[in-house]
KEKE-3310 file (N, C-alpha, C; in steps of 0.2 Angstrom, whole numbers, plus 5000, padded with zeros to 4 digits):
npx = (4606:4619:4633:4645:4648:4659:4656:4661:4661:4662:4667:4670:4676:4676:4677:4666:4659:4647:4636:4643:4645:4632:4631:4641:4637:4625:4630:4639:4631:4624:4614:4620:4635:4647:4657:4668:4674:4679:4685:4690:4699:4699:4710:4704:4699:4692:4683:4683:4692:4695:4683:4682:4693:4690:4680:4686:4696:4687:4680:4686:4683:4683:4691:4704:4710:4720:4721:4729:4721:4710:4697:4687:4675:4680:4694:4696:4690:4699:4710:4707:4704:4714:4713:4702:4693:4681:4669:4657:4653:4648:4643:4643:4639:4646:4636:4624:4612:4610:4597:4595:4595:4599:4611:4610:4598:4601:4612:4605:4596:4605:4611:4600:4598:4610:4615:4624:4623:4613:4599:4594:4579:4576:4577:4575:4581:4576:4578:4569:4556:4542:4536:4545:4552:4552:4561:4556:4561:4558:4549:4540:4539:4547:4551:4555:4567:4580:4590:4607:4608:4595:4593:4603:4597:4585:4591:4594:4585:4582:4574:4577:4588:4606:4613:4619:4622:4637:4645:4663:4672:4668:4669:4682:4689:4688:4690:4691:4686:4694:4691:4680:4666:4656:4658:4655:4642:4642:4650:4641:4632:4638:4642:4630:4626:4635:4632:4627:4614:4601:4594:4582:4578:4572:4575:4582:4590:4595:4596:4603:4597:4596:4608:4616:4629:4635:4644:4636:4627:4630:4636:4651:4666:4670:4658:4656:4663:4654:4651:4659:4656:4643:4646:4653:4644:4636:4644:4646:4632:4632:4642:4638:4627:4614:4597:4592:4583:4586:4599:4598:4591:4600:4610:4603:4602:4616:4617:4608:4614:4626:4623:4616:4627:4637:4630:4629:4643:4644:4642:4646:4655:4670:4683:4696:4706:4713:4706:4694:4699:4703:4691:4684:4692:4690:4676:4675:4684:4677:4665:4670:4678:4670:4657:4653:4651:4649:4643:4632:4624:4623:4611:4602:4593:4584:4579:4572:4562:4556:4551:4558:4558:4563:4577:4581:4579:4588:4600:4600:4602:4614:4622:4620:4629:4623:4610:4612:4620:4611:4602:4610:4611:4597:4597:4604:4597:4587)
npy = (4351:4361:4363:4373:4385:4393:4395:4406:4404:4414:4415:4424:4421:4421:4416:4407:4396:4392:4392:4388:4375:4372:4381:4379:4365:4368:4375:4365:4355:4359:4358:4363:4359:4364:4373:4384:4385:4397:4400:4411:4411:4422:4422:4415:4411:4401:4384:4385:4384:4370:4365:4370:4365:4352:4352:4356:4344:4335:4338:4344:4355:4365:4377:4383:4398:4407:4422:4437:4443:4454:4459:4465:4461:4468:4467:4454:4452:4460:4451:4440:4442:4440:4426:4422:4412:4409:4413:4419:4428:4424:4429:4425:4427:4419:4413:4412:4404:4392:4389:4372:4373:4386:4391:4384:4391:4404:4403:4398:4408:4418:4412:4413:4426:4433:4442:4454:4453:4444:4442:4432:4426:4432:4428:4436:4429:4421:4408:4402:4408:4408:4416:4424:4439:4442:4446:4446:4445:4460:4472:4460:4455:4443:4443:4456:4467:4475:4491:4494:4507:4509:4497:4501:4513:4506:4498:4507:4510:4496:4490:4480:4468:4465:4454:4447:4436:4439:4445:4441:4449:4463:4464:4462:4474:4481:4490:4486:4496:4497:4505:4504:4495:4491:4493:4484:4487:4499:4495:4485:4491:4500:4490:4485:4497:4497:4486:4477:4473:4470:4455:4443:4429:4412:4401:4402:4413:4412:4426:4426:4433:4431:4429:4435:4438:4443:4453:4464:4465:4470:4484:4493:4502:4502:4506:4520:4523:4521:4532:4534:4526:4530:4543:4540:4534:4545:4552:4544:4543:4557:4560:4551:4558:4556:4558:4571:4571:4558:4558:4568:4562:4553:4562:4567:4556:4555:4565:4563:4552:4557:4564:4555:4547:4556:4559:4547:4546:4554:4546:4533:4518:4516:4503:4508:4522:4527:4523:4531:4544:4543:4541:4552:4563:4558:4561:4575:4579:4573:4582:4594:4593:4585:4589:4601:4617:4616:4602:4604:4613:4607:4602:4611:4619:4611:4604:4614:4618:4604:4603:4598:4599:4593:4591:4604:4609:4602:4606:4618:4616:4610:4621:4630:4632:4631:4624:4614:4608:4607:4598:4586:4583:4580:4569:4560:4558:4549)
npz = (4671:4662:4670:4669:4673:4685:4701:4714:4732:4746:4762:4777:4793:4809:4825:4825:4828:4833:4824:4812:4806:4802:4793:4783:4780:4772:4761:4756:4751:4740:4725:4714:4709:4704:4711:4721:4738:4747:4761:4774:4789:4802:4811:4822:4840:4845:4842:4827:4817:4818:4812:4800:4794:4793:4784:4773:4772:4769:4758:4742:4736:4745:4753:4764:4772:4782:4791:4800:4812:4809:4811:4803:4789:4778:4776:4775:4763:4755:4756:4752:4738:4727:4726:4720:4709:4702:4689:4694:4710:4726:4742:4760:4776:4791:4798:4790:4779:4766:4754:4747:4733:4730:4723:4711:4705:4705:4696:4684:4681:4678:4667:4657:4656:4656:4665:4675:4688:4701:4710:4724:4733:4750:4767:4783:4795:4808:4820:4828:4824:4815:4805:4797:4791:4772:4758:4742:4725:4717:4724:4726:4714:4702:4690:4685:4677:4682:4678:4683:4689:4693:4701:4710:4716:4722:4732:4741:4751:4755:4747:4738:4743:4748:4744:4731:4717:4709:4695:4693:4687:4689:4703:4706:4703:4713:4729:4747:4759:4773:4784:4791:4797:4789:4776:4766:4762:4756:4744:4739:4734:4724:4715:4710:4704:4693:4686:4671:4671:4683:4690:4696:4706:4711:4725:4741:4752:4769:4780:4793:4809:4823:4829:4842:4844:4833:4820:4816:4826:4837:4848:4847:4848:4835:4827:4827:4815:4805:4797:4789:4778:4774:4769:4758:4751:4748:4740:4730:4724:4721:4711:4701:4696:4701:4705:4714:4725:4729:4734:4744:4754:4758:4764:4774:4782:4785:4794:4803:4808:4813:4824:4833:4835:4841:4852:4859:4861:4872:4884:4881:4887:4884:4879:4881:4884:4874:4863:4865:4864:4850:4844:4847:4841:4828:4826:4827:4817:4805:4806:4803:4791:4782:4784:4777:4770:4756:4757:4764:4758:4744:4741:4744:4738:4732:4742:4748:4740:4738:4749:4760:4775:4786:4784:4782:4794:4800:4795:4800:4814:4814:4812:4822:4835:4849:4848:4842:4853:4862:4855:4855:4869:4871:4864:4870:4881:4878)
capx = (4609:4626:4637:4651:4650:4661:4655:4666:4658:4666:4664:4674:4675:4678:4675:4658:4658:4641:4632:4647:4644:4626:4630:4644:4634:4621:4634:4642:4625:4621:4612:4624:4641:4653:4658:4674:4672:4684:4684:4695:4698:4702:4713:4698:4701:4688:4684:4681:4698:4694:4677:4684:4699:4686:4676:4691:4698:4682:4678:4692:4680:4683:4700:4704:4714:4721:4725:4730:4716:4708:4691:4681:4674:4682:4700:4696:4689:4705:4715:4705:4703:4719:4712:4695:4694:4676:4665:4654:4655:4642:4646:4639:4641:4648:4630:4619:4610:4607:4593:4600:4594:4601:4615:4607:4592:4605:4615:4600:4594:4611:4612:4595:4598:4616:4614:4630:4620:4607:4597:4589:4574:4580:4573:4578:4580:4575:4577:4562:4551:4538:4533:4550:4551:4556:4561:4554:4562:4558:4541:4536:4540:4554:4552:4557:4574:4582:4596:4611:4606:4588:4595:4607:4592:4580:4594:4595:4580:4582:4568:4581:4593:4613:4617:4618:4628:4639:4650:4669:4676:4666:4671:4690:4690:4686:4695:4686:4690:4696:4690:4672:4665:4650:4660:4651:4636:4645:4652:4636:4628:4642:4642:4623:4627:4640:4630:4624:4607:4600:4588:4579:4576:4570:4582:4581:4596:4593:4600:4602:4597:4597:4615:4617:4638:4637:4646:4630:4622:4635:4639:4658:4669:4668:4652:4656:4666:4650:4650:4665:4652:4638:4649:4656:4638:4634:4649:4644:4627:4633:4647:4634:4622:4607:4592:4594:4579:4591:4605:4597:4590:4608:4613:4599:4604:4622:4617:4605:4618:4632:4619:4616:4634:4640:4626:4632:4650:4645:4641:4647:4660:4676:4687:4702:4705:4716:4699:4689:4702:4703:4684:4683:4696:4687:4670:4677:4687:4672:4662:4675:4680:4665:4651:4656:4646:4646:4639:4625:4620:4623:4604:4597:4587:4579:4576:4567:4557:4552:4548:4561:4559:4567:4583:4582:4580:4594:4606:4601:4604:4622:4626:4620:4630:4618:4605:4617:4622:4603:4601:4615:4608:4591:4598:4607:4592:4582)
capy = (4358:4361:4366:4375:4391:4391:4401:4406:4406:4418:4415:4426:4417:4423:4412:4405:4388:4389:4391:4387:4369:4372:4386:4375:4360:4371:4375:4358:4350:4363:4355:4365:4358:4367:4379:4383:4388:4401:4401:4415:4411:4428:4420:4412:4408:4395:4379:4387:4382:4363:4364:4373:4361:4346:4353:4356:4337:4330:4341:4347:4363:4369:4379:4388:4402:4410:4428:4440:4446:4461:4462:4466:4457:4471:4465:4447:4453:4462:4447:4433:4444:4436:4419:4420:4409:4409:4417:4424:4426:4425:4431:4423:4426:4412:4411:4412:4397:4392:4383:4368:4375:4392:4393:4383:4394:4410:4402:4397:4414:4422:4410:4415:4434:4437:4448:4454:4452:4440:4442:4426:4428:4432:4428:4438:4422:4420:4402:4400:4411:4405:4420:4429:4444:4440:4450:4442:4449:4466:4471:4453:4452:4440:4444:4462:4467:4483:4494:4496:4513:4508:4493:4505:4516:4501:4496:4512:4508:4489:4488:4474:4467:4466:4447:4445:4433:4445:4445:4442:4455:4469:4465:4463:4481:4486:4489:4486:4501:4494:4511:4505:4488:4490:4494:4480:4491:4503:4490:4481:4497:4502:4484:4487:4503:4496:4480:4478:4473:4465:4451:4440:4422:4409:4400:4407:4414:4414:4430:4426:4440:4430:4429:4442:4440:4444:4461:4469:4466:4473:4490:4494:4508:4502:4508:4526:4524:4520:4538:4534:4522:4534:4548:4537:4534:4552:4554:4539:4547:4564:4559:4548:4561:4553:4563:4575:4566:4552:4562:4572:4557:4551:4567:4568:4551:4557:4571:4561:4546:4560:4567:4550:4545:4561:4558:4540:4547:4556:4542:4527:4515:4514:4500:4512:4529:4528:4522:4536:4550:4542:4543:4560:4566:4556:4566:4582:4580:4572:4586:4600:4592:4582:4592:4608:4621:4613:4597:4607:4617:4605:4601:4615:4622:4605:4603:4619:4616:4599:4603:4592:4603:4590:4591:4611:4610:4598:4610:4625:4614:4609:4628:4634:4628:4630:4621:4607:4605:4605:4591:4580:4582:4578:4562:4557:4555:4544)
capz = (4669:4662:4676:4667:4676:4691:4706:4721:4738:4751:4769:4782:4799:4816:4831:4822:4829:4835:4817:4806:4802:4799:4786:4777:4777:4767:4754:4753:4749:4735:4718:4708:4712:4702:4716:4726:4744:4751:4769:4778:4796:4804:4818:4827:4846:4847:4837:4821:4813:4816:4808:4792:4790:4792:4777:4768:4771:4767:4751:4740:4734:4751:4753:4771:4772:4789:4790:4805:4815:4807:4815:4799:4783:4772:4776:4773:4756:4752:4757:4748:4731:4723:4726:4718:4702:4699:4686:4698:4716:4731:4749:4765:4783:4794:4802:4786:4778:4759:4752:4742:4726:4729:4718:4704:4703:4703:4689:4679:4680:4675:4659:4654:4656:4656:4670:4680:4696:4702:4718:4725:4739:4756:4773:4788:4798:4816:4820:4831:4822:4808:4800:4796:4784:4767:4751:4736:4720:4718:4727:4725:4706:4700:4682:4684:4676:4683:4676:4688:4693:4696:4706:4716:4721:4726:4737:4746:4757:4755:4744:4737:4748:4746:4744:4724:4714:4706:4690:4697:4685:4693:4710:4705:4702:4720:4736:4753:4764:4781:4789:4792:4797:4784:4769:4760:4761:4750:4739:4736:4730:4719:4711:4707:4699:4688:4682:4665:4674:4690:4689:4702:4705:4717:4729:4747:4757:4775:4783:4801:4813:4829:4832:4845:4843:4825:4821:4815:4831:4844:4847:4849:4845:4826:4825:4826:4809:4799:4795:4782:4773:4773:4767:4752:4746:4746:4735:4723:4721:4717:4705:4695:4695:4704:4707:4722:4730:4733:4738:4750:4759:4762:4768:4779:4786:4788:4798:4810:4812:4816:4829:4836:4837:4844:4858:4860:4864:4879:4889:4880:4891:4878:4883:4882:4883:4867:4858:4866:4860:4843:4841:4847:4835:4821:4825:4827:4810:4801:4806:4801:4784:4778:4784:4775:4767:4751:4759:4767:4753:4738:4738:4749:4735:4730:4750:4750:4735:4738:4756:4764:4780:4791:4782:4781:4801:4803:4794:4805:4821:4814:4811:4827:4841:4855:4845:4841:4860:4864:4852:4858:4875:4871:4860:4876:4887:4875)
cpx = (4615:4629:4644:4652:4652:4659:4658:4660:4662:4664:4669:4673:4679:4675:4666:4657:4651:4636:4636:4645:4637:4626:4635:4641:4628:4624:4637:4637:4621:4619:4617:4631:4647:4655:4665:4671:4678:4683:4691:4695:4703:4706:4708:4702:4697:4688:4682:4686:4697:4689:4679:4689:4694:4683:4681:4695:4694:4679:4684:4689:4681:4690:4699:4711:4715:4725:4726:4724:4714:4702:4685:4682:4678:4690:4701:4694:4695:4710:4713:4705:4707:4717:4706:4696:4687:4674:4661:4655:4648:4645:4641:4642:4642:4642:4623:4618:4608:4602:4596:4599:4597:4606:4613:4602:4596:4608:4611:4597:4598:4612:4606:4595:4604:4617:4622:4628:4613:4605:4592:4584:4579:4575:4577:4577:4581:4574:4571:4556:4548:4537:4539:4549:4555:4555:4561:4555:4561:4550:4538:4537:4547:4556:4555:4565:4576:4589:4601:4609:4600:4590:4599:4601:4586:4584:4595:4591:4577:4576:4570:4586:4600:4617:4616:4624:4630:4645:4657:4673:4674:4669:4679:4692:4690:4690:4689:4689:4689:4694:4684:4670:4659:4651:4656:4645:4637:4646:4647:4632:4632:4642:4636:4623:4631:4638:4626:4616:4606:4594:4587:4577:4574:4576:4581:4589:4593:4598:4599:4601:4596:4603:4617:4625:4639:4640:4641:4625:4625:4637:4646:4660:4671:4663:4651:4659:4662:4649:4653:4659:4647:4641:4651:4650:4635:4637:4647:4638:4629:4637:4644:4627:4615:4603:4593:4589:4583:4596:4603:4593:4596:4610:4609:4600:4611:4621:4612:4610:4623:4628:4618:4622:4637:4636:4629:4639:4650:4644:4643:4654:4665:4681:4694:4702:4709:4709:4695:4692:4702:4696:4683:4686:4692:4680:4671:4679:4681:4668:4664:4676:4676:4659:4652:4651:4644:4641:4632:4621:4620:4615:4600:4591:4582:4575:4570:4562:4552:4549:4551:4563:4563:4574:4585:4583:4586:4602:4606:4603:4611:4626:4626:4622:4627:4612:4608:4618:4616:4601:4604:4612:4602:4591:4600:4603:4588:4585)
cpy = (4358:4366:4368:4382:4391:4397:4399:4409:4408:4417:4418:4422:4421:4421:4412:4398:4386:4387:4388:4380:4368:4375:4382:4369:4362:4372:4369:4354:4354:4358:4357:4364:4361:4374:4378:4388:4391:4404:4405:4415:4418:4427:4418:4410:4402:4390:4379:4384:4374:4362:4365:4368:4354:4347:4353:4348:4333:4332:4345:4355:4368:4370:4384:4391:4406:4416:4431:4443:4453:4463:4464:4462:4460:4469:4459:4447:4455:4456:4440:4435:4440:4430:4417:4417:4409:4413:4422:4422:4427:4425:4428:4424:4420:4409:4410:4404:4398:4388:4379:4369:4382:4394:4390:4387:4402:4408:4401:4404:4419:4420:4412:4423:4438:4443:4448:4453:4449:4440:4437:4429:4428:4433:4431:4433:4422:4412:4399:4403:4408:4410:4427:4433:4441:4446:4446:4446:4456:4469:4467:4451:4450:4442:4452:4463:4475:4484:4495:4501:4511:4503:4496:4509:4512:4499:4501:4512:4501:4487:4480:4474:4466:4460:4445:4441:4438:4443:4446:4448:4461:4469:4465:4470:4485:4484:4490:4490:4498:4499:4510:4498:4486:4493:4490:4483:4496:4500:4488:4486:4500:4496:4484:4491:4501:4489:4481:4478:4469:4462:4448:4433:4419:4407:4406:4407:4417:4419:4430:4432:4438:4427:4435:4443:4443:4452:4466:4470:4469:4480:4492:4500:4508:4506:4516:4528:4523:4526:4538:4531:4527:4539:4546:4536:4540:4554:4551:4542:4554:4563:4555:4551:4559:4560:4565:4572:4561:4555:4565:4567:4554:4557:4569:4561:4552:4561:4568:4555:4550:4563:4561:4547:4550:4561:4552:4542:4549:4551:4534:4524:4513:4509:4502:4519:4532:4528:4529:4543:4550:4544:4550:4564:4565:4561:4572:4583:4578:4579:4594:4599:4589:4587:4600:4612:4618:4606:4599:4609:4614:4603:4605:4617:4617:4604:4608:4618:4610:4597:4598:4597:4599:4592:4600:4613:4608:4603:4617:4623:4613:4616:4632:4631:4626:4625:4614:4603:4602:4599:4586:4579:4578:4570:4557:4554:4551:4538)
cpz = (4668:4667:4674:4669:4684:4695:4712:4726:4743:4757:4774:4789:4804:4822:4830:4823:4829:4829:4811:4803:4798:4791:4781:4775:4771:4761:4752:4750:4743:4729:4714:4712:4710:4706:4719:4732:4747:4757:4771:4785:4798:4812:4824:4834:4849:4842:4830:4816:4812:4812:4801:4790:4789:4785:4772:4766:4767:4759:4747:4736:4739:4751:4760:4770:4779:4788:4798:4807:4813:4809:4810:4792:4778:4772:4775:4765:4752:4751:4752:4740:4726:4722:4722:4711:4698:4694:4689:4705:4721:4739:4754:4772:4786:4797:4797:4783:4769:4758:4747:4736:4725:4724:4711:4702:4701:4696:4683:4677:4676:4668:4655:4653:4654:4660:4674:4686:4696:4709:4719:4731:4744:4761:4778:4793:4805:4817:4822:4830:4815:4803:4799:4789:4779:4762:4745:4729:4721:4719:4724:4719:4704:4694:4680:4681:4678:4680:4683:4691:4697:4702:4712:4720:4725:4732:4744:4753:4758:4753:4740:4742:4744:4746:4736:4722:4708:4701:4692:4694:4687:4699:4711:4705:4708:4725:4741:4757:4771:4787:4793:4793:4791:4778:4765:4758:4755:4743:4734:4731:4723:4713:4707:4702:4693:4684:4676:4666:4679:4689:4695:4701:4712:4720:4735:4751:4764:4780:4790:4805:4821:4832:4836:4846:4837:4825:4819:4821:4837:4842:4850:4846:4837:4824:4823:4819:4803:4796:4788:4776:4771:4767:4759:4747:4744:4740:4728:4720:4717:4712:4700:4694:4695:4705:4714:4728:4734:4737:4744:4755:4762:4765:4774:4786:4788:4793:4806:4813:4815:4824:4835:4840:4841:4852:4862:4864:4871:4884:4887:4884:4886:4883:4884:4881:4877:4862:4859:4863:4852:4841:4842:4843:4829:4821:4825:4820:4805:4800:4802:4793:4780:4778:4784:4772:4761:4752:4761:4762:4746:4736:4742:4744:4734:4737:4751:4745:4735:4746:4761:4771:4785:4789:4783:4790:4804:4802:4798:4812:4820:4814:4817:4833:4848:4852:4844:4848:4863:4861:4854:4864:4876:4868:4866:4881:4884:4876)
residu = (MET:ILE:GLN:ASP:LEU:LEU:VAL:THR:VAL:PHE:VAL:PRO:VAL:TYR:ASN:GLY:GLU:LYS:TYR:LEU:ASN:GLU:THR:LEU:THR:SER:ILE:LYS:ASN:GLN:THR:TYR:ILE:ASN:ILE:GLU:VAL:LEU:LEU:VAL:ASP:ASP:SER:SER:THR:ASP:GLY:SER:LYS:ILE:ILE:LEU:ASP:LYS:PHE:ALA:ASN:ASP:ASP:ASP:ARG:PHE:LYS:VAL:PHE:THR:LYS:LYS:ASN:GLY:GLY:MET:ALA:ALA:ALA:SER:TRP:ASN:PHE:ILE:MET:PRO:GLU:ILE:LYS:GLY:ASP:TYR:VAL:PHE:TYR:SER:SER:GLN:ASP:ASP:ILE:PHE:SER:LEU:ASP:LEU:ILE:GLU:LYS:MET:VAL:GLN:LYS:GLN:LYS:GLU:THR:ASN:ALA:ASP:SER:VAL:LEU:PRO:ASP:MET:GLU:PHE:TYR:PHE:GLU:ASN:LYS:SER:ASN:ASN:LYS:LYS:ILE:ILE:GLY:PHE:ASN:GLY:ASN:ARG:ASN:VAL:VAL:LEU:SER:GLY:LYS:GLU:ALA:CYS:ILE:ALA:SER:LEU:ASN:TRP:SER:ILE:HIS:GLY:PHE:PRO:LEU:THR:LYS:THR:SER:LEU:LEU:LEU:ASN:GLU:PHE:PHE:PHE:GLU:ASP:ALA:PHE:ASP:THR:ASP:GLU:PHE:ILE:SER:ARG:LYS:LEU:PHE:LEU:ASN:SER:ASN:LYS:VAL:VAL:PHE:CYS:GLU:GLY:MET:PHE:TYR:TYR:ARG:GLN:ASP:ASN:LEU:GLN:ALA:ILE:THR:LYS:THR:PHE:THR:ALA:LYS:ASN:PHE:TYR:THR:LEU:ASN:THR:LEU:PHE:ARG:LEU:PHE:ASN:LEU:LEU:LYS:GLU:ASN:ASN:PHE:ASP:LYS:SER:HIS:ILE:VAL:SER:ILE:GLN:TYR:LEU:ILE:LEU:THR:ARG:TYR:LEU:GLN:LEU:SER:SER:LYS:PHE:GLN:PHE:TYR:ASP:PHE:GLU:THR:GLU:ILE:ASP:LYS:GLU:GLN:VAL:LYS:SER:TYR:LEU:LEU:ASP:PHE:LYS:LYS:ASN:GLN:LEU:ASN:ILE:PHE:PHE:TYR:PHE:PHE:THR:PHE:SER:HIS:ALA:ILE:LEU:SER:MET:ARG:LEU:ARG:TYR:VAL:LEU:LEU:ILE:ILE:VAL:PHE:LYS:VAL:PRO:VAL:LEU:PHE:ASP:LEU:MET:MET:ARG:PHE:ASN:ALA:LYS:LYS)
# end
């Protein structure tokens, strides 16, 4: 296989020494060798930097960067963007694992199809489980070709996952908002939407699920701000004229998430009073400024006609203070 396509693998790192060696070894040993591996250390306090430096010293494809601690991958994305040299980019967390042929299979499929985005198989990886859930192609079919819009829709309910090999020119036009830790979930869907086509291939990406210290597995004050990501997704669908059935599903998710987080706020043990006051102000401002009349009724007629009664009932709950307070108390007791 001609290896003329340079692939950038980006791995942000913070205190990841437990799994980091396994992750980087799986990248180092790829059968496709024309790669650059950009490692951004977010001022780790464990032995991560030692591991990163060892890989960089042993293999000049690995490059280590250190930045001031920012706590989120979004900041590391914005930091590393000017350093990306590859034609295509692939992202990995510090604890995920690549099958040895992962990059080779993705590149091969890209060359066959000239697709902007290529999705390998993905396993929700638990180290000590044998029958982990997998996402294979689109509904089990690796031969299907999706338009960008079709892929964006499929990603909304995780019919497809969000770890594609992506054309770099699409990515370099993006800014990762640093006001939510899950901004990548919005960006990945926007990149799907902007892709000429999205295709699927063999090769397995092992998306680790048993690291209880991972940012996606812990609840801290950062989780309250995930509403920002959902609202950006709502606007993305609205501005690109998606069918209202998809938009109303995101609206319903925003409202239910807001209720859950508002209930959580009532008993959550914040690290500082400053954090508590900031989250309190954020939730109040979000409800006042984002959950306005236009938001509620943008798809109201569609919800009525399509019998989306749960959404209609939620609107009533949000517009009647007594019902809203009752619902929060009910959620707090669950």
